DORO-265259 format. One record per atom (N, C-alpha, C, O): x, y, z. Coordinates in steps of 0.1 Angstrom, whole numbers, plus 2048, in hexadecimal, padded with zeros to 3 digits. Example, Ala and Ser with C-alpha at 12.3 -4.5 7.8 and 13.67 -1.06 7.14 Angstrom:
8847C784E87B7D384E8847DF84E88E7DF8558807EA8478897F584788180084F88680B850
END
This chain:
93B78FA9E945789A97946789A8494D785A7C93A792A8493978FA759467A0A6F94C7A4A649467A7A7F94A7AFA7A95B7B2A7F9627BCA7C95E7AAA8396E7A3A89971799A789757A1A6F96F78FA7496F78EA6696F799A5B976799A5096979EA5E9697AFA529767B7A5297B7BCA4897B7B7A679847C0A6198F7B5A5E9987BAA579907A4A629A07A3A5C99B7A4A4E9A47AAA499927A1A4698E7A2A3B9977ADA3299E7ACA289947BAA3C9997C9A359A67C9A319AD7CEA289AB7BEA439B87C3A409C07BEA339C97C4A2D9B97AFA309BD7A9A259B97ACA179BB7A5A0D9B37B7A199A97BBA089AD7C5A039AB7C89F79B77CFA0F9B27DFA0F9BE7DDA039BA7DF9F89C77DCA049D77E09FB9D17D89EE9DA7D89E59C57D39EA9C77C99DD9BF7D19D99C17D79CE9AE7D39E29A97E39DE9AB7ED9DA9AA7F29CE9AE7F09E29B78019E29BB8019CC9B68079C49C77F69CB9C97F29BB9BE7F29B39BD7FA9A99B47E89B59AA7EB9B09A67F79AB9A87FD9A19A07FA9B69968099B599A8119AD9928199A89AC8119A99B681D9A69B381E99A9AF8279949B780A9929B280898D9A780697C9A68039709A080E98A98D80798499081D97D99181F97199182398299083597C98F83C98698D84798398F83899698F83F9A39978459A69A083F9AC9988549A29A585C9AB9A58539B999C84C9BE9B88599BC9B88579C39AE85B9D59AE8569E19AB8639CF9A286B9DF99D86A9DD9978749DE9918589D69888539D398884D9E298384E9ED9968449D79978399E499C8409F29988389FB9A18489F799D849A0498D84FA08988849A12985858A0297C855A04975846A0B96F845A1697883AA00970830A0097A82EA0F97282AA18986830A14989826A20986831A3298A833A3D981833A2D97483FA3997B848A3C97A848A49988854A35988860A3697E869A2F97786AA25982870A3A97887DA3397F88DA3298888AA3A981899A2F98A89DA2C9868A8A3897B8A9A3D9958B2A3C9948B5A4898F8C1A409848C4A459928CAA3898A8D7A3297D8D0A2B97A8C6A259738E2A309658E3A2E95D8D9A339518D7A319638D4A3995F8C7A4295B8CEA599658D1A5F94F8CFA5E9518CEA6F9478C9A7093C8CCA6B94B8BAA7D93E8B4A829308BBA8992F8C4A919298B6A8291B8BDA8E9148B7A939158ABA919068BCA9E9018ADAA68F58A8A9C8EE89EA9D8F48B4A918E68ABA8B8E88AFA7E8E58BAA7A8EF8A4A768F38A1A6A8EA893A678E488AA6E8EB896A598DD88EA538EA888A458F3890A408E787AA408F2876A358E786BA308E3861A368E5871A228E386BA128F0864A0F8FB868A0F8E7853A0B8F6849A028EA84C9F68DD84C9F78EF84E9ED8E984B9DC8FB8479D690684C9D38F38379D78FF82F9CD9068309C090F82A9BB8FD83B9BB90183B9A88F28479A28EA84D9A88F58459968EE84F9908E38509978E28579A18D68479918D18479938C58499A08B984B99E8CA8499AD8CB8469B58D38539BB8D38589C68DB8579B18D886B9B58CA8729B68C38799BE8CB86C9A98BC8769A48B48709AA8AC8789AE8AF8629AD8A68659BB8A486C9C589A8739C88B086A9CA8AF87A9D78B48849D08B688D9D88B68879C88B38999C88AA8A49CD8AB8AF9D189F89A9CC8958A99CE8978AA9E28988B59E78978A49E78978999FA8A38A29FA8A48AE9FE8AC89B9F48B58A99F98B58B69F98B98BDA028B18B99ED8AD8CA9EE8A18CD9F88A18D79FF8978C49F888D8C79FC8948C9A108928D2A188998BEA118A28BBA218A48CDA2489E8D3A2D8AD8D3A1B8BA8D7A238AC8E7A1D8AB8EDA288A78ECA1789C8F3A188908F5A228878FDA238948E8A2888C8EAA3288F8E8A3F8878E9A488A18E2A408A58E1A508B58E9A4D8C08E4A518B28F6A468C08FAA418CB8F9A4F8D68FFA4C8CA8F2A608D08F7A688D98E7A688E38E5A6F8D18DFA5F8D48C8A618DD8D3A518DA8DAA488F08C9A598F98C5A4F8F78B9A468F18AFA4B8FB8B9A398F48B2A319028A7A2890C8AAA208FB89CA2D90D894A22905888A208FD881A2590E88BA0F90C883A0691187CA0091887F9F791086AA0491985F9FC91785C9EF90E8609E891E8579EC91D8509DE9298479DC93584A9DB9228369D992D82C9D49378309CB9438329CF9328339C09358349B093D8409A793784A9A59488409A394C84C99F94185599893F86199B93784A98A93185A98692385D98F91A86498992085899B91D8559A491B8649A991186B9A992F86A9B29318739B293587E9AF9368889B693987D99E93388599392989099792889B99B92088299590F88D99590F89599D9118A199B90E88F9AB9088919B790D8A49B99078AE9BC91F8A39B59248AB9B691A8B89AF9168C29B49198B29A19148BD99B9078C399B9048CE9968FD8B79A38F38B99A58F18C29B28ED8CD9B38F98B79BE8F38BC9CB9018C59D39028C29DF9098CB9CE9138D19D29108DE9E19158DE9EC9058E79DA9048F19E08F48EB9EB8ED8F19F48F38E19E68E88DD9F78F18D4A008EC8D1A0B8FA8D19FD9038C5A0A9098D0A109078DCA109158C9A1791C8CCA1F92A8C6A1D9358CDA1D9298B3A1B9328AEA1192D8A1A0D929897A129328A6A009328969F593E8909FB9468979FF93F8829FC9478739FB94086A9F89348699F49498619FA9488549F994284CA00942850A0C93A83D9FF93483BA0F93F830A0D943829A03943832A18949827A2194C81BA1A943819A12959810A18958803A189527F9A249557FFA2E94C7F0A259417E9A2B94F7E2A3A94E7D7A3F9587E9A3B9617E2A489607E9A599627F5A5C95F7E5A5C95D7EEA6A9687F2A6C96C7E7A6B9747F9A6E978801A70976809A67975814A6B975805A58974810A52966818A56968824A5B95C814A5594A814A5B94F81EA6A948827A6F95A81BA6E958824A81961833A7995A83DA7796D833A7597283CA7196B840A66972841A5C960842A6495B849A5694D850A6194985CA5F948846A6B94184CA75943858A8493B860A89953854A89959857A8F95786AA8894E870A8D95C86EA81961878A77951882A7294D88EA7394C877A6B936882A6992B881A71922888A6F92C875A7D928873A8B91787AA84912883A8A912875A79901879A708F7871A808FD86AA898EE873A808E2874A888D6867A828D185EA888D386CA758D2862A6C8D0862A5E8CA86AA578D9854A588D684EA4D8D084AA448CC83EA458CD852A348C3847A2D8CD845A268D884BA258C7839A208CD82DA138CA830A078BE82DA088CA8349FE8B98309F58BD8289ED8C88249EA8AE8239E98AF8159E58AE8089E78A48029EB8BD8049E48BC7F69E68C77F19F08C27E89F68D57F39F48DD7F69F68E17F2A018E47FBA098E37E3A068E07E0A168F57DCA1A8FD7D4A158F87EBA299057E2A259057D9A349117D9A349017D3A3F9077CAA4990F7D3A5690A7D9A5F91D7D1A539227D9A5F91F7E4A5C9217DEA5191A7F3A5891D801A579117FDA5D9107FFA699057F5A548F27F6A5F8FA7F3A6C8F87FEA729037EBA759027E6A8590C7F1A8990D7F3A959117F6A8591C805A8690F814A9290D81AA9D90A80EA848FC81AA858F3816A8F8EE81FA968F2807A918E6805A9C8F380CAAB8F1815AB28FC805AA9907809AB690180FAB88F880CABE905824AB090482EAB48F6830AB58F483BABB8F082DAB38E2837AAE8DD836AA78D1833AAA8DF838A9C8E0840A918D883AA8D8D882EA8F8C7841A808BE83BA7D8C0840A728C184CA6D8C282BA6A8C782BA608B8825A558B381AA598B3829A4B8A9828A408AA824A348B2829A2C8A481CA338AB818A2489781FA1E88C81AA1D89C82EA1989882CA0F88F82FA018958279FA8858359F88868329E68878209E688881A9DB8888189F188A8089EE8838029DF8798039D98917F99DE8867EE9D48917E49D689C7E49DD88D7DD9CF8967D19C98917C79C48887BF9C98987C69B78977C09A78917AD9A389B7A79A288C7A99A388879C9A58997929A689C7899AD89F79B99A8A679099A8AF78C9A98B27819AE8B17999AE8B879E9BE8B17969C98B67929D38A37959C589C7929D189F7829D38A177B9DE89E77D9C289F76A9C58B576A9CA8B97619D18BA7729C68C87759D38C77729E38CD76C9EC8BE77A9E08BE7859F18B77799F88BD775A038AA7709F48A57689F88AA7579FD8A574EA048B775D9F48BF74E9F88C274BA068C1740A0C8C7758A0C8CD75EA178C2768A228C5772A288BC764A218AC768A2B8B376DA3C8B1778A418BD75EA438BD761A4A8C476EA4D8C0777A538CF76DA488DA77AA438D2781A478D3784A538C8785A408CA799A3D8B979EA418B47A9A408B278EA498A8791A598B379BA5E8B47A7A5D8BC792A638C5792A6F8CA7A1A6A8C77A8A748CE7A8A628D57B4A5B8CD7BEA5C8D17C9A618C17BCA588B87C4A518AE7CBA608A97D6A5F8AD7BFA708AD7C7A798B67D2A828B27D7A8D8C37D4A7C8C47E5A7D8C37F1A778C97FBA7A8B57EDA6C8AF7F9A668A5801A6A89B7FCA668A3812A7289B810A76893811A7088A80DA7788E818A60883817A5B885810A4B88F817A4B885809A3F884801A3C877809A3086C804A32878816A2286A816A21871817A1287B81CA0D86580EA0B86880E9F985B8179F685481F9FC85F8109E485B81A9DC8548139D38558149C784D8099DA83E7FD9D583C7F29E48427EE9EE8337F19DE8287E29E58337D29E28377CA9EA8337D29DC83F7C79D684C7C99D98547BF9D984F7CF9DA8607D49DE85B7D39F48637CE9FC8507DA9F68537DCA058517C8A078587C1A0F8457C29FE8437B3A088537AFA0385A7A9A0B8597B29F48637AA9F48727ADA0087C7A7A0086E7B9A088777BBA138757B1A2187D7AAA288607B4A208627A9A3186679AA2D869792A36865797A20869788A1D871785A2387377BA29877791A1F88C78DA2588B792A33895796A39883791A38885793A4B8837A3A4C8897A9A5587A7ACA4587D7B8A5086F7B5A558667AEA528757C6A638697C4A6685C7C6A6985A7C8A758527C5A638437C9A5E8437D4A638477DCA5B8407D9A6D8407E7A788477F4A708427FFA728507F2A6885B7FBA6A85E7FDA5A862808A558597F1A508577F4A428507FAA3F84C800A49848801A2E840803A3384680AA2185380AA1F83C810A1583B814A0783681CA0B82A81DA0F843827A07844838A0583E83B9F683A8469F583E8369EE8418359DC84F83B9DC85783D9E585283F9CC8598459C685F8569C785885F9C38698579CC86F8669CA86B8699BE8628709BB8748619B587C86A9A486B8699A386986B99785F8689AA8518719A285187A9A98598739AF8508829AE85588A9BC85989C9B48628A39B985289F9AA8588A69A784A8AF99F8408AA99D84C8BB99C83E8C49948438C898584E8CB9808358C897F8398D09778408DD97783E8E797E8488DC96D84F8ED9698438F396083C8EC95984490296183E90A95983E90A94D84591494B83D9079468398FF93683A91192D83491C92E84790B92284A91B91983B91991083491090C83A92B90F82B9289048359278F183F92C8EC82A91D8EF82C9188DE8199138DD8109108E481E9158D08099178C880F90B8C081790A8B78029028CA8038F68BE7FD8F48B57FF8EB8AD7EC9048B57E29048AB7DD8F78B07DD8F28BB7DA8F18A27D18E08A97D88D58A37D38CA8A07E48D98A17F38C98A17ED8C48AE7E78CA8B77F18B58AC7F68AE8B58058AC8B18078AB8A58108AD8BB81B8AD8BA8208A28C681C8A18D182A8988BD83388D8C38428958C884889B8BE8478968D385689A8D485B88E8D58568858DC86688F8CE8718858D687B88C8D98828928D287C88B8E98818938F689788B8F289B8828EA89B88F8F68AA8898F88AF8828F28B687A8F78AC8828E08B48778D88C38758D98C787F8DE8CC86D8D68D886B8D08D88648C38CF85E8BD8E68678BF8E78648B48E48528B28E68498BA8DD8548A08D384789F8CA84A8A48C28428A08C08548AE8B58528B28B185C8A78A58588A48B38648A18AA86A8988A786A89189F87188B8AF85F88C8A985787F8A085488189885C87F89C84A88589384288A88584988F87A84588D88A85689687D85C89A87586588986A86288587E86F88387B86E87A87486886E86C86D86687985A86D87584F86886284E86785984E85E86484B87785684887C84B85287A84084E87484D85F88084A86A87C84386987383786C87484986686884486985583F85E85783486285B83E85385683184885682884F86181E85285B82885286981A85787481686686980B86C86981D86786581D87386281187085680987985780E86884D80A8658427FC85D8467F385B83E7FB85A84F7EC8568597E885F85B7DC8618577F186E8647EB8738707EF88486B7F688B8737EB88A8607EF89585F7ED89F8647F18A985E7E789E8707E98AA8787F48AA8867F38AE8927FD8A487F80A89B8888128A78868138AD87B8188AA88F8308B18948358AB89982F8A38A183F8AE8988498A289C8558B48A78578BF8A08588B48B185E8BB8B886C8B28BA86A8A78C18788B48B68838AA8BB88C8AF8BD8928B88B688F8AC8C78928B18D18A88A58D38A689A8D88B48A98D08BB8A48CD8C58A48DF8CA8AF8E08C889C8EA8CF89E8F58D68AD8F18D58B88F68DF8A68E48F18B18EB8F08B58D88F48B08CE8E98C68DC8F18D58D88F68CE8C98F08CA8BF9038CF8CD90D8C68C290C8C28B79148C58AF9028BA8B48FF8B18AD8F28B78A28EC8AF89A8EE8C48A28E58C989F8E98C988A8DF8C88838F18C98878F68C487B8F18BB8768EB8BD86C8F18AE87A8F189E87D8DA89E87F8D28978788D78A888B8CB8A48858C68AC87D8BA8A98798CD8B98778C98BC86D8C78B28608BC8AD85C8D18B185A8D48A684D8C789B8468C289883B8C689685B8BD8878588B088C8528A98898488AC89985D8A28A085B8A18A58488978A18428AA8AD8428AC8AE8398AB8A182E8A189F8288B289C82C8B388982A8A088482589C88081A89788683288988383087E89082887289282888689382488189F81F8748A982386D8AF81A8738A983286B8B483B8728B983D87E8B983E8618C383F8698D384386B8D38548678CC85D8738DD85487A8DF85E87B8ED86A8808F686387A8F08718818FE8778868FB88E8858F489888C90788A89690788E88E91289E88991D89D88F9078AE8859108B689491A8B98949198C589A9208B68A49268BC8A69388B68AB9418BB89B9368A689893D89E88D9408A688A94C8A188593E8AF87994A8B986E9408AE8639438AA8799308AC86592C8A686192C8AC86792B8B785392E8AD8479298B883E9248B58359278BD83A91C8AB82E9168A383190689783A8FF89482A90689682890188382690087C8278F587682390B87681D91386982590E86482690286383091785E83E91285484190085984C8FE85483F8F685F8468ED85F8448E28668418E28728468D98608418CA8678488C78748448C087E8558CC87385F8C687C8608D288785C8DD8838638D389186D8DA89887A8DB8A687A8D98B28858DD8998908D68A18898E58B28808EE8B48978DB8BB8918E38C68A18E38CE8A68DC8D78A78F18C58B88F08C68B88FA8D08C09038D18B18F88D78B69068E88B69008F48B08F58F48BB9049018C48FF90D8B49019148AA9099138B88F691A8AC8F69268958FB92888A90092D89D8F591C8848F59138818E99158778E691A8898DF9118838D191387D8D091C8718D091987E8CE9268718CA92C86A8D29378668CD9428688DC93485F8E292F8508E19288458E192B85C8E19168508DF90884B8CF90C8418CA9088568CA9138498BC9128388BC9178328B19188308CA91C8238D091D81C8CC9118108C89128258CE90181F8D18F881C8C38F18168C28E78218BA8F88238AC8EE8148A48EE80D8A88F781189D8E980A8928E78088838ED80087C8F38188828E78208798E982D8788E883287E8DF8348708F08458788F685086A8EF84D85F8F085886D8EB85E8638EB86E86A8EE8758738EA87085A8F987C85F8FF88985F8FE88D8589078948648F789E8648EB8AB8558FB8A88519068B28538F58BD84C8FE8BD83C9008C38339068B283F8F88AB8298FC8AE8268EF8AF8198EE8B182B8E58B58238D88C08248D88C481D8CE8C88288DE8DB81C8DE8DA8178ED8D280F8F38E381B8EF8E88159008EB82190A8F38209138E382C9078E38369138E083191F8E683492A8D382791C8CD82792B8BE82F9298B782C9338B98359228B28419218B584D92C8C084F9328A585592B8A686393589885F93889185593589587194288D86C94E87F86C94887D87894487386394586A86493E85E86F94985387394586287195285A87895585888295184D88795286288694B8628999488578989418508A294085288B93A84388C93583A88C93683289393083888293F82B87B94882C88595582188695C83688C95983089795E8238A595981F8AF95E8228A095181A8AE94880F8A09478048A394280F89294A80289094280988C93680D89793880F88792B81288292381187892380F87592F81186891681A85E91782785F91782B86B91583085791783984C91183A84490683283B9058438458FD84E8398F785D8388F586483F8EE85F82D8FF87382A8FF8718268F78658248F487B8248F28858178EC88980A8F98818069028998038F68917FB90289C7F890A89B7EE9118AD8039098B380D9148AC80F9178A38139108A980E9248A581C92C8A88169428A281894C8B380F93F8C180D94F8BC8189558B181895B8C38219528C282B9568B783295F8B983A9678AA82C95B89F82C96589982596289182A95989681796789180996788C80A97188180397188F81197F88281398987B81998187481197A87882C97D86B83197986482396D85981D97186B82196086581F95286181095885F80994E85E8069668547FC96884D7FF97584F7F697E84580B97983F81197A83481297182980C97183981C96983282295E82D81795682181595483680D9518308019468277FB95682D7F09558247FA95B81A7F09628107FA9648077F696B81080595F8078099647FF8159517F881E94E80380F94D80780B93F80581D93C80682393180482194380F83094281883893281584292D82183092E82C83392A82E81D92382A81292883782291283A81391084681190B84A81990485080490E8588049098577FE90184F7F59038617FE8EE85F7FA8E38717F38E687B7F58ED86C7E88D887B7E58D487D7E78C68867E18C18787EF8BF87F7ED8B18788008AC8758058B68768088A287680E89B86380789385B80F88E8617FC8948567FA8928487F889883C7F789384F7F78A98467F48B183F8008B88348018BE84D80D8B584F8188C18438208AF83A8298B08478198A48358208A082881B89B82182089382680E8A481680C8A781180C8B68078088BC81C8138BA81C8138C88108258C58048268C881982F8C081183A8BB80B83C8B68058468B680A8318AB8018318A47F38318A77E98388A37F78268B07E88248BD7E382F8C17D88348BC7E88358C97E583E8D07E184C8C87DA8548CE7E684E8B67DE8578B37D28548AE7C885B8AD7D98438A87C68408A77B98408AE7AF8448A77B883D8BA7B383D8C07B38428D17BB8418DB7A284B8CE7A48548D97A884D8E77B28508EE79C8428E979E8438F77A783C8FA7AB83C9067AC8358F37BC82D8F87C28398F77C58339027C78438F67CE84C8F47C88569027D085D9087BB8559057B58619137B885991A7BD85D9247B78499187BB8409277CC83E9327D183D93D7D183D91C7DE8459227E284B9277EC84892E7DB8589277DD86592E7D586593F7DC86B9487D08639427C886394D7D48599517DC8629547DB84D9537E08439557EC84895C7F18439667F385C9517FD85A9527FC8629608068659667EE8669667EB87196D7E986F9797EB8789827E385E97D7E185297F7F284F9887F684F9947F584D97C80884498480985498B80085699380F85A98A81486599281286C99F81A8719A87FC86899D7FC86F9AD7FE8659B67FE8669C28018579AC7FC8499B880E84E9BF8118519CB81784E9B482784E9B782985D9C682C85A9D18278649C48298729C98238729D881886E9DA82A8759E18298789EC83A8719F483B870A0084186F9ED84D86B9F28578699FA85B860A028598779F68638859FD85A887A0885E884A1484A88CA08847890A16849884A20850885A2B841877A1B84986BA2585486EA2E854870A3A85F86FA2486C86CA2B86D876A3D86F873A4986A884A2F86D88FA39866896A408678A2A4285788AA4884C888A5285187FA5B851880A68854877A54857862A5E862862A60864859A6887386CA5D87F865A60889872A61895870A6188387FA6288B88CA64882893A7287789AA71886890A7C8848A1A8888B8A6A8988B8B0A91
END
């Protein structure tokens, strides 16, 4: 009955829906893909196909290493990646085009659309990242004996409250999933409360933590302690330099590495540092130490992720404006504590974990930034405890990638 009603609704809303999607800036090709159409060129059916679905940018980033690992370990398997948003589609193409056979849009959750999509793609196994629950898609997968998994599963508190009011509805549709594997015990319990099968609902940890520290670049710290401000945006460099200057008055051995997100802002960054009358040098001039400067401006490409190894404390940029922050794990993978501003929605799941573990700090103002950094620089026991918590949270969260490969892919 549910599927019959869904198809009736599709016939009614399809003309309007297409116009709305086009009006939102999606290309016409995207509309066709959302209607279940698969490009004929460059794609052929296979008896052994795996499909990954990542709705947007955050989910694509979460499964990036898993997709690469599957491609490396199972080169004979055909891999499809779908997204739900245009930004997700673009980042998927940028990061994963060479690792998958097809990148397209997830079909609208109407039986006639899903059948067209599955008739063409014929996946053997489907992985849905994080929280996407599509009833018609789940039912159709069950009918076709397609293994359907939620991986890296999570449910926010606000979403859980809404879902809980419809728990009988969710219990029915969650029964169609082969397995539900969550980021945390809390998320696991939320799915169980909604009626998920306790035998197939398990904690897998968070895929985003399954990264390895890159080889760090050579840099001579001497006996200095270093604050790294990584991926800063306009408006943040002034905050960082102001905090650094106040910290420097109390901690004379402190130095700053300032790494703007966009090198086109270099003149702006240099003028801010000059305004505070603090000596600086450019990394591009082969500067490899702090012997003649207080601030090193990282004006080179591809080094930031490696140079975090030399931090004592890291500030993660894009968090004192509306950017939504950048990945704090680039620092924590080296067991270096992080401080971020309040705008962290791009990595809210990671921040939730590291905040709860007291391995990172989210502050609301420049003054709070100073207080936390000063405490870590002033209290060695407190700092050492925070470093230990960075290592502990990383160790506890790793293993998700192997969990999926070992339990779900045959």
